[in-house]
N, C-alpha and C positions, 0 to 999 in steps of 0.2 A: 504493498499500502502505501499511498507518496505519501509522505506529511506537508499538510496544506497549511498557508497563513498570509488571509490580503497582505499584501504590500501597496504601498506610496505610488501612484505612475507621477512621468513629470510633467503632466495640467494637474491636478486634480481631478483625485480619479483613487480607483485602490481598483489591483488586479489581484489575482490563484492564481495557484496549476490544480490542475484536477484531473486525475484518473482517467484516464477517456472508457469510459463508461456509461450508461443511462444514468446509473445512480448518482452521477455528477450531479447532472440537473437539478437536486435538490439543493444543496452546494452552492452555487450558481445560483439560483433563486435567493437562496438569501442572503449572499454577499451583494447581489442588485440591491433587493431591497434596505438592506441594511446603508447602501452612499445611497441610495435615494431619502429615506430619513431623514440625514444626517446633512444633505444639503439643503430639507426642508423641502421634496419636490415629493409624497409622499404620494399626489393624483397622477404620475408615472409608475408607481409599483407594480399595477397590476399588466399594465403592457410592457415595462419593464423586464416582469417575468415571462412574461409569454414569450418574448424575443429572447432569453438566452436561453429560454428551456427548448428553446425550436433548433436554434444555433449551435448548443450542445448534442443536441440530437441528428440531427445532419451530419454532425463530425464525426460522432461515433458509429455511424453507418455507414460513412464513407469514404476514409479517413484512415483508416486500418491505424490510430495512430497507439504510444501508448500513453502521451496525456494530451491535454490542453489549457491555453490559456485564455481566466476568463476575467476579462478589465468592462472596466466603468469608470468613464471618463466626462470630463466638461472640457474637452476644448475651448468653446467661449460661453461667454455669459447666457445666454439663448437656447445650449443645445446640451443633450446628454448622449453620449456614443457608446452602443454595450456590447461590446465585440469578442468574439471566439478566436484564438487562434491555432491552427497544429503544421503541422508538418509536409501536411498532405500539396501537391499544388494542381489537383483536380479543381478542376472549377463546377461553381455550385450550380446549381438550373431549378430552377422555380417552373417544376412542372406541374403540367392541369392530367390528375391524374384519374381513370375512371369514377361513375359514381358508385359503385357499388367496392371501393377503394378503402382500407381502411390507414393510408399510408400514403404519403407522397404527396403533403401539404403544406411542410414545416414554412419555408420560403414563402410561401401565397402568404400566411398568415404571419411572417414579417411581413411583407411584404404591404398588407394591409390596414396596419399600425402605426410601421415607425413611419416618416414623415419620408423617409430616402434610405437605402442600402448596397453596399457594394462588397469588392472585395478588392484587398490592397493585398497583391501581391510579395514577398521577399526572396531571397536566396534562401533563405533557409523550408518556404513550404506558404503560409496565407492567412493573410486576417478577416472575418466576415465579419462585416459589420454594420449594423442600424441606427440610425440618428430619432432623435424624441426633439423635439422641442419644449422645453422648460415651457415658456409664454403662450398663454390664449390656450394652455390645453389642460386644463380643468376642468 
């Protein structure tokens, strides 16, 4: 098991390295909730938790990684960025599943609640992120 501990990031924010397993989504939700509560942005907790749950699930299902890095940052005063990093360079795709399929809607859900989302590729893998506006979202 990987020991986890939230770390401060460069901009106001928090990050934590978690095992690349479905159970890590609950710890990721706690991190997002704690950060948003600390920043007095409790009205964003539900959306932030949904986003991080889906991003972690996507990484677990598609990246075959050992760990993921979850981060919650405030790059500007009016935005929050929730991100999950992994060592895979496979591009995530927001697929349109058949009506009777039980899975495959994660990135569609992220896109429906986030103001924007995207992927930043790195030499070591990728960061999949979603942004939320902090103002006018209550």
